[in-house]
C-alpha positions in Angstrom: -23.4 37.9 2.9 -21.0 37.0 0.0 -19.4 40.0 -1.6 -18.0 40.7 -5.0 -15.6 43.7 -5.2 -15.0 45.8 -8.3 -12.2 48.2 -8.9 -11.0 50.3 -11.8 -8.8 53.1 -12.8 -8.9 54.8 -16.2 -5.5 56.1 -17.3 -2.3 54.3 -18.3 -0.5 57.2 -16.5 -2.1 56.1 -13.2 -0.4 53.6 -10.9 -1.4 50.0 -10.7 -1.4 50.6 -7.0 -4.8 52.4 -7.5 -6.4 48.9 -7.8 -4.8 47.7 -4.6 -5.9 50.8 -2.8 -9.5 50.4 -3.9 -9.5 46.8 -2.9 -8.1 47.6 0.5 -10.8 50.3 1.1 -13.5 47.9 0.0 -12.2 45.0 2.1 -12.3 47.2 5.2 -15.9 48.2 4.4 -16.8 44.5 4.0 -15.1 43.6 7.2 -17.0 46.2 9.2 -20.3 44.7 8.0 -19.2 41.1 8.9 -19.4 39.9 5.2 -17.1 37.7 3.2 -15.4 38.6 -0.1 -15.8 35.7 -2.6 -14.5 37.3 -5.8 -12.8 40.4 -7.1 -13.0 42.1 -10.5 -10.5 44.8 -11.6 -10.0 46.7 -14.9 -6.8 48.6 -15.1 -6.2 51.6 -17.4 -9.7 51.3 -18.9 -12.1 54.3 -19.2 -15.5 54.2 -17.4 -17.0 55.8 -20.5 -17.5 52.3 -22.0 -19.1 49.3 -20.4 -17.1 47.0 -22.7 -14.4 46.2 -20.1 -13.4 42.6 -19.6 -13.8 42.3 -15.8 -16.9 44.5 -15.8 -18.5 42.2 -18.4 -17.5 39.2 -16.3 -19.2 40.8 -13.3 -22.4 41.3 -15.4 -22.2 37.6 -16.5 -21.8 36.4 -12.9 -24.7 38.4 -11.5 -27.3 35.8 -12.3 -25.3 32.8 -11.1 -26.0 33.3 -7.4 -22.3 33.3 -6.4 -22.5 36.6 -4.5 -25.1 38.7 -2.6 -23.5 42.1 -2.6 -21.4 44.2 -5.1 -19.1 46.7 -3.4 -17.1 49.5 -5.0 -15.1 52.4 -3.7 -17.4 54.9 -5.5 -20.2 54.6 -8.0 -18.1 56.2 -10.8 -15.7 53.2 -10.6 -18.5 51.1 -12.2 -19.2 53.6 -15.0 -19.2 57.2 -15.8 -22.4 56.9 -18.0 -25.7 57.3 -16.3 -27.5 54.8 -18.6 -24.9 52.1 -17.8 -25.1 52.7 -14.0 -29.0 52.6 -14.1 -28.9 49.4 -16.1 -26.6 47.7 -13.7 -28.7 48.8 -10.7 -31.8 47.3 -12.4 -29.9 44.1 -13.1 -28.8 43.8 -9.5 -32.3 44.6 -8.2 -33.8 41.9 -10.5 -31.2 39.3 -9.2 -31.8 40.2 -5.6 -28.2 41.6 -5.2 -27.3 44.7 -3.2 -25.1 47.4 -4.6 -22.8 49.3 -2.1 -20.3 52.1 -2.5 -17.9 52.7 0.3 -18.4 56.5 0.3 -22.3 56.4 0.5 -23.3 53.0 1.6 -26.1 51.0 -0.1 -27.0 52.5 -3.5 -30.6 53.5 -4.1 -32.5 55.1 -7.0 -31.7 58.6 -5.7 -27.9 57.8 -5.7 -28.2 56.5 -9.3 -29.9 59.7 -10.5 -27.6 62.1 -8.7 -24.2 60.4 -8.6 -24.7 58.9 -12.1 -25.4 62.4 -13.5 -22.4 63.9 -11.7 -20.1 61.1 -13.1 -21.3 61.7 -16.7 -21.0 65.5 -16.3 -17.4 65.0 -15.0 -16.6 63.0 -18.1 -18.0 65.7 -20.4 -16.1 68.4 -18.6 -12.9 66.3 -18.7 -13.2 65.9 -22.4 -13.6 69.7 -22.9 -10.5 70.4 -20.7 -8.4 67.8 -22.5 -9.3 69.3 -25.9 -8.5 72.8 -24.6 -5.1 71.6 -23.2 -4.2 69.9 -26.5 -5.1 73.1 -28.4 -2.8 75.1 -26.2 0.1 72.7 -27.1 -0.6 72.9 -30.8 -0.5 76.7 -30.7 2.9 76.5 -29.1 4.1 74.1 -31.8 4.1 71.0 -29.6 2.6 67.7 -30.6 -0.4 66.8 -28.5 -0.7 63.2 -29.5 1.5 60.1 -29.7 4.9 59.7 -31.1 5.0 59.4 -34.9 7.4 57.2 -36.7 10.6 59.1 -37.5 10.6 61.1 -34.2 11.7 60.7 -30.6 10.2 62.4 -27.6 12.6 65.2 -26.7 13.7 65.8 -23.1 13.2 69.6 -23.3 9.5 69.5 -22.4 6.0 68.1 -22.8 5.0 67.6 -26.4 8.4 68.3 -27.8 9.8 66.0 -30.5 13.2 65.5 -32.1 14.0 63.8 -35.4 15.2 60.2 -35.3 17.8 60.1 -38.1 17.5 56.3 -38.9 13.7 56.4 -39.0 13.7 59.7 -40.9 15.9 58.1 -43.6 13.2 55.3 -44.0 10.5 58.0 -44.3 12.4 59.8 -47.0 12.9 56.5 -48.9 9.2 55.7 -48.7 8.2 59.1 -50.1 10.8 59.0 -52.9 9.9 55.4 -54.0 6.2 56.2 -54.0 6.8 59.4 -56.0 8.8 57.3 -58.4 5.9 55.0 -59.1 6.2 52.1 -56.6 3.1 51.0 -54.8 2.7 51.0 -51.0 2.4 47.2 -51.1 5.7 46.8 -53.0 7.5 49.3 -50.7 6.2 47.4 -47.6 7.3 44.0 -48.9 10.8 45.3 -49.7 11.2 46.9 -46.3 10.1 43.6 -44.7 12.5 41.6 -46.8 15.3 43.9 -45.7 14.2 43.4 -42.0 13.6 47.1 -41.5 11.4 47.5 -38.4 8.2 49.4 -38.9 6.3 51.6 -36.4 6.4 50.0 -33.0 8.8 47.3 -34.2 6.1 45.6 -36.2 6.3 44.5 -39.8 5.4 47.0 -42.5 2.0 46.8 -44.2 0.7 48.6 -47.2 -2.0 50.3 -45.1 0.7 51.6 -42.7 2.2 53.5 -45.6 -0.8 54.7 -47.6 -3.2 55.2 -44.6 -6.4 57.3 -45.2 -5.9 60.7 -46.8 -9.1 62.2 -45.3 -8.0 61.3 -41.8 -4.3 62.1 -42.2 -3.2 58.7 -41.2 -0.3 56.6 -42.7 3.2 57.6 -43.5 2.3 59.4 -46.8 -0.4 61.6 -45.2 1.5 62.8 -42.1 2.1 66.5 -42.7 4.5 66.6 -39.8 7.2 65.2 -42.2 6.7 68.4 -44.3 7.1 70.6 -41.3 3.4 71.3 -40.5 1.5 70.2 -37.4 -2.2 69.5 -38.5 -4.4 68.8 -35.5 -8.2 68.3 -35.0 -8.6 66.7 -38.4 -10.9 64.1 -36.9 -13.4 63.9 -34.0 -13.7 60.7 -32.1 -16.9 59.2 -30.7 -17.7 55.9 -29.2 -20.4 53.7 -30.7 -22.7 52.9 -27.7 -23.6 49.5 -29.2 -20.0 48.2 -29.4 -17.9 50.6 -27.3 -15.5 51.1 -30.3 -14.0 54.4 -31.0 -15.1 55.9 -34.4 -13.2 58.6 -36.2 -15.2 61.3 -38.1 -13.2 63.7 -40.4 -13.8 67.4 -39.6 -14.2 70.0 -42.2 -11.0 71.8 -43.1 -12.0 75.1 -41.4 -11.9 73.3 -38.1 -8.3 72.1 -38.5 -5.6 73.7 -36.4 -2.3 74.1 -38.3 1.1 75.2 -36.9 4.4 75.5 -38.7 7.1 73.3 -37.1 10.0 73.6 -39.6 12.5 72.1 -37.2 10.6 68.8 -37.6 10.7 68.8 -41.4 12.0 65.4 -42.8 11.2 65.8 -46.5 11.2 68.9 -48.8 8.0 70.6 -49.9 8.6 69.6 -53.5 8.7 65.9 -52.7 5.6 66.3 -50.5 3.7 67.8 -53.4 4.8 65.1 -55.8 3.4 62.5 -53.5 0.1 64.4 -53.2 -0.2 64.6 -57.0 0.5 60.9 -57.4 -2.0 60.0 -54.7 -4.7 62.0 -56.6 -3.8 60.2 -59.8 -3.9 56.7 -58.2 -7.2 57.5 -56.5 -8.7 58.6 -59.8 -7.6 55.4 -61.5 -8.8 53.0 -58.8 -12.2 54.7 -58.7 -12.8 54.2 -62.5 -13.8 51.1 -64.5 -12.2 50.0 -67.8 -14.3 52.6 -69.6 -13.3 55.4 -67.3 -16.6 55.6 -65.6 -16.7 56.4 -61.8 -17.3 53.4 -59.5 -19.6 53.5 -56.5 -17.4 52.1 -53.8 -20.3 52.1 -51.3 -21.8 49.2 -53.3 -18.7 47.0 -53.6 -19.7 43.4 -54.1 -19.7 41.2 -51.1 -19.1 37.5 -51.8 -20.7 34.6 -49.9 -17.6 33.9 -47.7 -16.3 37.5 -47.3 -14.7 37.9 -43.9 -15.0 34.2 -43.0 -11.8 32.8 -44.6 -8.7 32.7 -42.3 -5.1 31.7 -43.2 -4.0 28.6 -41.2 -0.4 29.8 -41.2 -0.5 33.4 -39.9 -4.2 33.9 -38.8 -4.7 36.7 -41.3 -7.7 37.0 -43.6 -8.0 35.3 -47.0 -9.2 38.0 -49.4 -9.8 38.5 -53.1 -6.3 39.0 -54.6 -7.2 38.4 -58.3 -10.2 37.8 -60.5 -12.3 35.5 -58.3 -9.3 34.1 -56.5 -8.7 34.2 -52.7 -5.2 34.5 -51.2 -3.6 35.3 -47.9 -3.9 39.1 -47.3 -0.9 39.1 -44.9 1.4 37.6 -47.6 0.0 40.1 -50.2 0.4 43.2 -48.1 3.4 42.4 -45.9 5.1 39.4 -47.5 5.6 37.9 -44.0 3.4 34.8 -44.5 4.7 31.6 -46.2 1.3 30.6 -47.5 1.4 31.3 -51.2 -1.6 29.0 -52.2 -4.6 30.6 -54.0 -8.1 29.1 -54.4 -10.9 30.2 -56.7 -14.0 31.7 -55.2 -16.2 29.1 -56.9 -14.2 26.1 -55.6 -14.1 27.2 -52.0 -17.8 28.1 -52.0 -18.6 24.7 -53.5 -16.5 22.9 -50.9 -18.0 24.9 -48.0 -21.6 24.3 -49.1 -20.7 20.6 -49.5 -19.2 20.5 -46.0 -22.2 22.3 -44.5 -24.5 19.8 -46.2 -22.7 16.6 -45.5 -20.7 17.0 -42.3 -21.9 19.8 -40.0 -24.9 17.9 -38.7 -23.6 14.4 -38.6 -25.2 12.0 -36.1 -22.0 11.6 -34.2 -21.8 15.4 -33.6 -25.4 15.5 -32.4 -24.6 12.7 -29.9 -21.5 14.5 -28.6 -23.5 17.7 -28.2 -26.3 16.1 -26.2 -23.8 14.2 -24.0 -21.8 17.4 -23.2 -24.9 19.4 -22.8 -26.4 17.0 -20.2 -23.0 16.9 -18.4 -23.1 20.6 -18.0 -26.7 20.5 -16.9 -25.8 17.9 -14.2 -23.1 20.2 -13.0 -25.4 23.3 -12.9 -28.1 21.3 -11.2 -25.7 20.0 -8.5 -24.5 23.6 -7.9 -28.0 24.9 -7.7 -28.9 22.1 -5.2 -25.9 23.0 -3.0 -26.9 26.7 -3.0 -30.6 25.8 -2.2 -29.5 23.6 0.7 -27.3 26.4 2.1 -30.2 28.9 1.7 -32.6 26.5 3.5 -30.2 26.1 6.4 -29.9 29.9 6.5 -33.7 30.3 6.5 -34.1 27.8 9.4 -31.5 29.8 11.4 -33.2 33.1 10.6 -36.6 31.7 11.6 -35.2 30.6 14.9 -33.7 34.1 15.6 -37.0 35.8 14.5 -39.0 33.6 16.8 -36.6 34.5 19.7 -37.0 38.2 19.1 -40.8 37.9 18.8 -41.0 36.1 22.1 -38.8 38.8 23.7 -41.1 41.5 22.4 -44.2 39.6 23.6 -42.6 39.4 27.1 -42.3 43.2 27.1 -38.6 43.6 26.1 -39.4 45.9 23.2 -36.7 48.3 22.0 -35.6 50.1 18.9 -32.6 47.8 18.6 -34.8 44.7 18.6 -37.0 46.3 15.9 -34.0 47.0 13.7 -32.7 43.5 14.1 -36.0 42.0 13.3 -36.2 44.1 10.1 -32.7 43.0 9.2 -33.5 39.3 9.7 -36.7 39.6 7.6 -34.6 41.1 4.8 -32.1 38.3 5.0 -34.9 35.8 4.8 -36.3 37.5 1.7 -32.9 37.2 0.0 -32.6 33.6 0.9 -36.1 32.8 -0.4 -35.2 34.6 -3.6 -32.1 32.4 -4.1 -34.2 29.3 -3.7 -36.7 30.6 -6.2 -33.8 31.3 -8.7 -32.6 27.7 -8.4 -33.5 26.2 -11.8 -34.8 22.7 -12.2 -32.9 20.4 -14.6 -34.0 21.1 -18.2 -34.7 18.3 -20.6 -33.1 18.4 -24.1 -34.8 16.6 -26.9 -33.8 16.6 -30.5 -36.0 15.9 -33.4 -35.2 12.3 -34.6 -34.9 13.6 -38.2 -32.8 16.7 -37.3 -29.8 15.8 -39.6 -32.0 15.1 -42.6 -34.0 18.2 -42.1 -30.8 20.2 -41.8 -29.4 18.8 -45.1 -32.6 19.6 -47.0 -32.5 23.1 -45.7 -28.9 23.6 -46.8 -29.8 22.3 -50.2 -32.6 24.7 -50.4 -30.3 27.6 -49.5 -27.7 26.5 -52.1 -30.5 26.6 -54.7 -31.7 30.0 -53.5 -28.1 31.4 -54.0 -28.7 30.9 -57.8 -31.9 33.0 -57.8 -31.3 36.8 -57.9 -34.4 37.5 -55.8 -33.3 35.3 -52.9 -29.5 35.2 -53.2 -28.8 37.9 -50.7 -31.0 36.5 -48.0 -29.8 33.0 -48.5 -26.2 34.2 -48.3 -26.8 35.9 -45.0 -28.4 32.8 -43.5 -25.4 30.6 -44.6 -22.9 33.1 -43.2 -24.8 33.1 -39.9 -24.2 29.3 -39.6 -20.4 29.7 -40.0 -17.9 31.2 -37.5 -14.8 30.9 -39.6 -13.2 28.8 -42.3 -9.5 27.9 -41.7 -7.5 27.4 -44.9 -4.2 25.5 -44.3 -1.7 24.5 -47.1 -0.8 20.8 -47.4 1.1 18.7 -49.8 -2.0 18.2 -51.9 -3.4 21.7 -51.7 -5.5 23.8 -49.3 -7.3 22.0 -46.5 -10.5 23.8 -45.4 -11.9 23.5 -41.8 -15.3 24.8 -41.1 -16.0 26.1 -37.6 -19.7 26.4 -36.8 -22.0 27.0 -33.8 -24.0 23.8 -33.0 -26.7 25.8 -31.2 -27.4 27.9 -34.3 -27.3 24.8 -36.5 -29.8 23.0 -34.3 -32.2 25.9 -34.2 -31.8 26.4 -38.0 -32.7 22.7 -38.4 -36.1 22.7 -36.7 -39.2 21.7 -38.8 -41.0 24.6 -40.3 -44.4 23.7 -38.8 -43.1 23.6 -35.2 -44.5 26.1 -32.7 -41.4 28.1 -31.8 -40.9 29.8 -28.5 -38.0 31.4 -26.7 -35.8 32.4 -29.7 -36.3 29.1 -31.5 -36.2 26.6 -28.6 -39.2 24.2 -28.7 -41.6 22.9 -26.1 -42.9 20.1 -28.3 -41.4 16.9 -26.7 -40.4 15.7 -30.2 -38.3 18.8 -30.9 -35.2 20.5 -29.6 -36.4 21.9 -26.3 -35.5 23.4 -23.0 -38.7 22.8 -21.1 -37.7 24.3 -17.7 -38.1 28.0 -18.7 -36.6 30.8 -20.6 -33.6 31.3 -18.3 -32.1 28.0 -19.6 -31.4 29.5 -23.0 -28.2 31.0 -21.6 -27.1 27.5 -20.7 -27.3 26.6 -24.4 -25.2 29.6 -25.3 -22.7 29.4 -22.5 -22.1 25.7 -23.5 -20.5 26.8 -26.7 -17.3 27.4 -24.8 -17.4 24.0 -23.2 -18.1 21.5 -26.1 -15.0 20.3 -28.0 -16.9 18.8 -30.9 -13.9 18.4 -33.3 -13.2 16.3 -36.3 -9.7 16.0 -37.8 -6.2 15.5 -36.6 -5.6 19.1 -35.3 -6.7 20.3 -31.9 -8.8 23.5 -32.2 -10.3 25.9 -29.6 -13.4 24.3 -27.9 -16.9 25.5 -28.6 -17.0 25.0 -32.3 -17.3 22.2 -34.8 -14.2 21.8 -36.9 -15.0 19.9 -40.1 -12.0 19.1 -42.4 -13.4 18.9 -45.9 -11.2 18.4 -49.0 
């Protein structure tokens, strides 16, 4: 039996040795059973409350590939502390014919999932409550329960104690004074960066670092600690179950906990109030139009290429920096990028639409895609044949052993040991047969002969739909779905634009309208793009995105996307 071992610990305060200890315990368990470890997965300092852990996600991705037969962990809560995630993993393993074992209980069944999974989730909830209670106790004693804010050092007198850092405190006072005098956070950040003043964590200053969000109390200008007040519990934090990202939700003021810490005061109350007054004035101005009417920020206009433009010098975003003009956001907010070129929204949209229409489905790209796709299929087919041959040899060996036990029983040598061994061999045979059944025959990929022409006509239709109010929004979303990013790099003659797209999405988008679609857009008609061996082969199309370097232009870009220089 081939074994994959998973280990995890949750806190940065724990030792890295925890991973080694778990792997040692699991390896001894595997050795006792006479199995072989073929791969290990380990997530360090990552909470089990989220399934979005790199090595855990790699384990999930490898489950269907037939590279191991058993998953072993020290305890079930190493995999997850959420019942829903543990149950989903158990179902995934059962479907793939893979056993799930925990060293402390043995093979995991449905009862273990229900009981141990519930206990793991209750532990997480109880830990959250105890952590909150402990932090509240620190606040009531005038100690800081969170991280170290800029302008302070961690004192040696005890847990949660802080002391003022004179050099950083002087920068904080300067920021407050300049903002109160009328300078913008962006101008202050640029000046500090030009003077090579290190920001929080040694990073460059940004305007958002200074202004933050007033309702959440983030940013230099909103940290009440500088005014000698410790404000805690301003926000509640929850994880989005769809993405695993931590989301902050501001609490009503009556839930805040406030403690006076005058020994940590950096600025005077008068200056603090001047800053608060100017923040209110600035907020009023930016939320009004030229006639003084309130603006609805929730309906801010989203342009066709919003979020897709990337600076080729610093990797930051290209955003609107003037009336219908894009520029490097990093240069604007921090002043640390050398890319000063701007481009009008209309020009870049026209160039991108032209690139999509003329270059993204060129015949040479289609040929490269098919060649690389078939090469990947040959590799997968060879791998599947190797696994099938090994499984067939194992079945023959198992059949020979079963026949020997049956003969012994027929001759009267029946015992409970023989019965258990027979049942074990029959289970091994079922697993081997399942592996053979999972071996996928080689799919056949066929592209419609007029695919590039169909694609160009569809892009032209989308471009026309952008000019009609009733279809502009939907057409824009379709176009955005075809593009991964657009890299803008300054040259001697202006900005060069490189479009990175996903060939699989482009090919699916290009299918004839009258085709009978199945399996998320993949066709069974021999004249169309097709994967005729079954729905499981869809993941080969998507996994291939990281294996196809379809690139045009003089620069080497990450594989998996089509880079189209278009001037």
